[in-house]
FILOMAR-520774 format. One record per residue (C-alpha): residue number from 1; residue in three letters; z, x, y. Coordinates in Angstrom, 1 decimal. Example, Ala and Ser with C-alpha at 12.3 -4.5 7.8 and 13.67 -1.06 7.14 Angstrom:
2
1	ALA	7.8	12.3	-4.5;
2	SER	7.1	13.7	-1.1;
END
This chain:
279
1	MET	-24.2	-42.2	-53.0;
2	THR	-23.3	-45.2	-50.3;
3	ALA	-19.6	-43.8	-51.2;
4	ASP	-20.7	-40.5	-50.2;
5	TRP	-22.3	-41.2	-47.1;
6	VAL	-19.2	-43.1	-45.7;
7	GLN	-17.3	-40.0	-46.4;
8	ALA	-19.3	-37.7	-44.9;
9	ALA	-19.4	-40.1	-42.0;
10	ALA	-15.7	-40.5	-42.1;
11	GLY	-15.2	-36.8	-42.1;
12	ILE	-17.6	-36.2	-39.0;
13	GLY	-16.0	-39.2	-37.2;
14	SER	-12.9	-37.3	-38.1;
15	LEU	-14.2	-34.1	-36.7;
16	VAL	-15.7	-35.8	-33.0;
17	VAL	-12.3	-36.9	-32.9;
18	GLY	-11.0	-33.5	-33.0;
19	VAL	-13.5	-31.9	-31.2;
20	ILE	-12.8	-34.6	-28.3;
21	GLY	-9.0	-34.0	-28.7;
22	LEU	-9.5	-30.5	-28.1;
23	ALA	-11.5	-31.0	-25.4;
24	ALA	-8.8	-33.4	-23.8;
25	VAL	-6.1	-30.9	-24.1;
26	TYR	-8.3	-27.9	-22.7;
27	VAL	-9.3	-30.3	-19.5;
28	GLN	-5.3	-30.6	-19.5;
29	LEU	-4.5	-26.9	-19.4;
30	VAL	-7.2	-26.2	-16.6;
31	ARG	-5.8	-29.0	-14.8;
32	ALA	-2.0	-27.9	-15.2;
33	ARG	-3.6	-24.1	-13.8;
34	ARG	-5.4	-25.4	-11.2;
35	GLU	-2.2	-27.3	-9.9;
36	ALA	-0.3	-24.3	-10.9;
37	GLN	-2.2	-21.8	-8.6;
38	ILE	-2.2	-24.2	-5.7;
39	ALA	1.4	-24.5	-6.0;
40	HIS	1.8	-20.7	-6.0;
41	ASP	-0.2	-20.5	-3.2;
42	ARG	1.2	-23.0	-1.0;
43	GLN	4.4	-21.0	-1.7;
44	ASN	2.6	-17.6	-0.5;
45	VAL	1.9	-19.4	2.4;
46	GLU	5.6	-20.5	3.0;
47	ARG	6.7	-17.4	2.5;
48	LEU	4.4	-15.9	5.1;
49	ARG	5.6	-18.4	7.2;
50	VAL	9.1	-17.6	6.9;
51	LYS	8.5	-13.5	6.8;
52	LYS	7.0	-14.0	10.2;
53	GLN	9.9	-16.6	11.2;
54	GLU	12.7	-13.9	10.4;
55	THR	10.4	-11.0	11.9;
56	LEU	10.5	-13.2	15.3;
57	ASN	14.3	-13.8	15.0;
58	PHE	15.1	-10.3	14.7;
59	ALA	13.1	-9.5	17.4;
60	ARG	14.5	-12.2	19.6;
61	SER	18.3	-11.4	18.9;
62	THR	17.8	-7.5	19.5;
63	LEU	14.6	-5.3	20.3;
64	ASP	13.9	-8.3	23.2;
65	PHE	17.2	-6.6	24.8;
66	ARG	16.2	-2.9	24.8;
67	TYR	16.5	-2.7	28.1;
68	THR	19.9	-4.5	28.7;
69	ALA	21.8	-3.7	25.7;
70	TRP	20.5	-0.1	25.9;
71	SER	19.9	0.7	29.7;
72	GLU	21.3	4.2	29.2;
73	LEU	18.5	4.9	27.2;
74	ALA	15.4	7.6	28.8;
75	ASP	12.0	4.9	28.5;
76	ASP	10.7	5.5	24.7;
77	PHE	7.4	5.7	25.8;
78	SER	8.6	9.1	27.8;
79	SER	8.7	12.1	25.5;
80	ARG	9.7	14.4	28.6;
81	ALA	12.6	11.4	29.5;
82	VAL	14.1	11.3	25.8;
83	ALA	14.2	14.8	25.6;
84	LEU	15.9	15.3	28.8;
85	MET	18.3	12.4	27.6;
86	ILE	19.2	14.5	24.7;
87	ASP	19.4	17.8	25.9;
88	HIS	21.9	16.1	28.6;
89	ALA	24.0	14.4	25.9;
90	TYR	24.5	17.4	24.0;
91	SER	24.8	20.0	26.7;
92	LYS	27.8	17.7	28.3;
93	ASP	29.4	16.4	25.3;
94	LEU	29.6	19.1	22.8;
95	HIS	32.7	20.8	22.8;
96	ASP	33.9	24.1	20.4;
97	SER	36.7	22.2	19.3;
98	GLU	36.6	19.2	16.7;
99	GLU	37.5	15.5	16.0;
100	GLU	39.9	14.5	13.4;
101	GLY	37.7	14.6	10.3;
102	GLY	35.9	17.9	11.0;
103	GLU	32.9	16.3	13.0;
104	PRO	32.0	18.0	16.9;
105	GLN	32.9	15.7	19.4;
106	ASP	29.5	15.0	20.6;
107	ARG	29.5	11.1	20.5;
108	SER	29.3	10.3	24.5;
109	GLN	28.1	7.0	25.1;
110	THR	24.4	7.8	25.7;
111	LEU	24.4	9.4	22.5;
112	LYS	26.1	6.4	21.0;
113	LYS	23.6	4.3	22.0;
114	ALA	20.9	7.0	21.0;
115	LEU	22.2	6.4	17.6;
116	GLU	23.2	2.7	17.4;
117	TYR	19.3	2.4	18.5;
118	LEU	18.0	4.2	16.0;
119	GLY	20.3	2.9	13.2;
120	LEU	18.8	-0.6	14.3;
121	LEU	15.0	0.3	14.4;
122	GLU	15.7	2.0	11.0;
123	THR	17.2	-1.2	9.8;
124	PHE	14.4	-3.2	11.0;
125	ALA	12.1	-0.4	9.2;
126	ILE	13.7	-1.2	5.4;
127	GLY	13.5	-4.9	6.3;
128	ILE	9.7	-4.2	6.6;
129	PHE	9.5	-2.2	3.5;
130	GLN	11.6	-4.5	1.7;
131	ASP	9.3	-7.6	2.4;
132	VAL	11.9	-9.3	4.6;
133	TYR	10.2	-8.8	7.5;
134	ASP	6.4	-9.0	8.2;
135	ALA	4.5	-5.8	8.8;
136	GLU	1.6	-7.6	11.0;
137	THR	4.2	-9.3	13.0;
138	ALA	6.0	-6.2	13.7;
139	TYR	3.3	-4.3	14.7;
140	GLU	2.0	-6.5	17.6;
141	LEU	4.9	-6.9	18.5;
142	TYR	6.5	-3.2	18.7;
143	GLY	4.1	-1.5	16.6;
144	SER	3.4	1.1	20.0;
145	ARG	7.2	1.3	20.6;
146	LEU	8.5	2.4	17.1;
147	ILE	5.6	5.3	16.8;
148	ALA	6.8	6.5	20.0;
149	VAL	10.4	5.9	19.0;
150	ALA	9.6	8.0	16.0;
151	GLU	7.8	11.0	17.7;
152	ASN	9.8	11.3	21.2;
153	TYR	13.3	10.9	19.1;
154	LYS	12.1	13.7	16.6;
155	PRO	14.6	16.5	18.0;
156	LEU	17.6	13.9	17.8;
157	ILE	16.6	12.9	14.6;
158	LEU	16.4	16.4	13.4;
159	ARG	19.7	17.5	15.2;
160	ARG	21.6	14.5	13.0;
161	ARG	20.2	15.7	10.1;
162	ALA	21.7	19.1	10.3;
163	ASP	24.7	17.9	11.8;
164	THR	25.6	15.3	9.0;
165	GLY	23.6	17.1	6.0;
166	ARG	21.8	13.7	5.2;
167	GLY	18.2	14.4	4.9;
168	SER	17.0	10.8	4.6;
169	LEU	18.2	9.7	7.9;
170	TYR	15.6	7.7	9.7;
171	GLU	13.2	8.3	6.9;
172	TRP	11.9	4.5	6.4;
173	LEU	11.6	4.2	10.3;
174	GLU	9.3	7.8	10.2;
175	LYS	7.3	6.4	7.0;
176	LEU	6.9	2.8	9.4;
177	ALA	5.7	5.0	12.3;
178	HIS	3.2	6.8	10.3;
179	ILE	1.9	4.1	8.6;
180	PHE	1.2	2.2	12.1;
181	LEU	-0.3	5.0	13.5;
182	THR	-2.8	6.2	11.0;
183	HIS	-3.3	3.3	8.7;
184	LYS	-3.8	0.7	11.1;
185	SER	-6.4	2.6	13.8;
186	ALA	-8.6	3.0	10.5;
187	ARG	-8.0	-0.6	8.5;
188	HIS	-10.2	-3.4	8.2;
189	HIS	-7.6	-5.7	6.6;
190	SER	-4.2	-6.5	6.3;
191	PHE	-1.5	-3.4	6.0;
192	TYR	-0.4	-4.8	2.5;
193	ASP	-4.1	-4.4	1.5;
194	CYS	-3.6	-0.4	1.3;
195	GLY	-0.6	-0.6	-0.5;
196	CYS	1.1	1.7	2.1;
197	LEU	4.2	-0.4	2.8;
198	ASP	4.8	-0.3	-1.2;
199	ALA	8.6	0.6	-1.6;
200	ARG	8.3	1.2	-5.4;
201	PRO	8.0	4.2	-7.2;
202	PRO	4.0	6.1	-6.5;
203	GLU	3.3	5.2	-10.4;
204	LEU	3.6	1.5	-9.9;
205	GLN	1.3	1.4	-6.7;
206	ARG	-2.2	1.0	-6.3;
207	GLY	-2.8	1.0	-9.9;
208	ILE	-2.1	4.2	-10.2;
209	LYS	-0.9	5.0	-14.4;
210	PRO	2.1	5.8	-15.2;
211	ASP	3.8	8.9	-16.6;
212	GLY	4.3	7.9	-20.0;
213	GLU	3.7	7.4	-23.9;
214	ILE	0.0	6.5	-24.6;
215	VAL	1.0	3.2	-27.5;
216	HIS	-0.9	4.0	-30.5;
217	SER	1.2	1.5	-32.8;
218	GLU	3.2	-1.9	-31.7;
219	ASP	5.9	-0.7	-34.2;
220	LYS	7.0	0.9	-31.7;
221	LEU	7.7	-1.2	-29.3;
222	LYS	11.0	-3.7	-29.9;
223	PRO	12.1	-6.7	-28.3;
224	GLY	14.0	-6.0	-25.3;
225	SER	12.5	-2.3	-24.5;
226	GLY	11.0	-1.6	-20.8;
227	VAL	7.3	-0.5	-20.9;
228	TYR	4.7	-0.6	-18.1;
229	VAL	1.7	-3.0	-18.6;
230	ARG	-1.8	-3.1	-16.8;
231	ALA	-2.1	-6.4	-15.0;
232	ARG	-4.0	-7.8	-12.6;
233	GLY	-5.2	-4.4	-11.3;
234	LYS	-2.1	-2.6	-11.3;
235	TRP	1.1	-1.0	-14.0;
236	ARG	3.9	-3.2	-13.8;
237	PRO	7.2	-2.8	-15.3;
238	ALA	7.6	-5.1	-18.2;
239	VAL	9.9	-6.2	-21.2;
240	VAL	8.4	-6.9	-24.6;
241	VAL	9.3	-10.2	-25.8;
242	SER	7.3	-9.8	-29.4;
243	ASN	4.5	-7.7	-31.1;
244	ALA	1.9	-8.6	-33.6;
245	PRO	-1.0	-6.5	-35.2;
246	GLY	-2.9	-4.7	-31.9;
247	ALA	-0.6	-6.8	-28.9;
248	VAL	2.4	-7.3	-27.6;
249	MET	3.9	-10.3	-25.9;
250	VAL	5.6	-8.8	-22.6;
251	GLU	7.1	-10.6	-19.4;
252	PHE	6.4	-9.3	-16.2;
253	ALA	6.5	-10.5	-12.0;
254	LEU	3.8	-10.6	-10.0;
255	GLY	6.2	-11.0	-7.0;
256	SER	9.7	-11.7	-6.4;
257	TRP	10.0	-15.5	-6.3;
258	PRO	10.3	-17.2	-9.9;
259	ILE	7.1	-18.5	-10.1;
260	ASP	5.4	-15.0	-10.3;
261	GLN	7.1	-14.5	-13.5;
262	ARG	4.4	-14.3	-16.5;
263	ARG	4.5	-14.0	-20.3;
264	GLN	1.7	-12.5	-21.5;
265	ARG	-0.1	-11.1	-24.5;
266	VAL	-1.7	-7.5	-23.9;
267	VAL	-3.6	-5.0	-25.6;
268	LEU	-2.2	-1.8	-26.8;
269	LYS	-4.2	0.0	-24.5;
270	ARG	-2.8	-1.4	-21.5;
271	ILE	0.9	-0.3	-22.3;
272	ARG	2.8	2.6	-21.4;
273	ILE	5.8	3.7	-22.6;
274	PRO	8.3	5.2	-20.0;
275	SER	9.6	9.0	-20.2;
276	ASP	12.9	7.5	-20.8;
277	GLY	11.6	5.4	-23.8;
278	GLY	11.9	2.2	-22.1;
279	GLU	16.0	2.4	-22.7;
END
């Protein structure tokens, strides 16, 4: 009987030690996760600071010299002055003859400067959509100017699209101006909260379910194949790592930094196979 009690006590002791060990591991995991989150938050803060600084640097080296580098141009905020400038440039310098390469000789100095200016603003807008520059800082610095340029230079934009056959010319500038005009006046939070500056395909924005096949069996998901997964409130592109009954291990990114990479097991109902099969 005594031996049985000793064995029982030893078993209970071993169980207690095991529970304590598991608890210690759990505490370590929680602490590691908290530290990783703190590091991630710090990186996000630093990344935002760098974006704001890059936006200011771009402004100081380019747009701050609007009235010296582009002194030939009309006031951005005067629709009448800009319209007269465009009409004058074309009526004075557009000839029936053509330059080498078949392009009309409509490149007056004023027109060249106007196209250079539009190209600069288009580059700036692309930088904002690609998350290189900060939209909030850009709005505070040049929001009204970008809106005015997109509106008042519209006749020139349309004409250049017709002349070149490129319907996408300056589309990012127009998109950004539209966002600044419509979302800023109605918003209560950041531009980034509305998802309107997301340059990814629409099906991957704001948690909209992408077109694709619903997954009923993990057998259809091979390691290395591309899928969409529902994670952190949005559908995200991902790559299958491995599969198991009822769930699949995938890799995806929450952002563009290395720390934003995630590997997670996802249930089938949160997975879609792209229409191209994920090749």
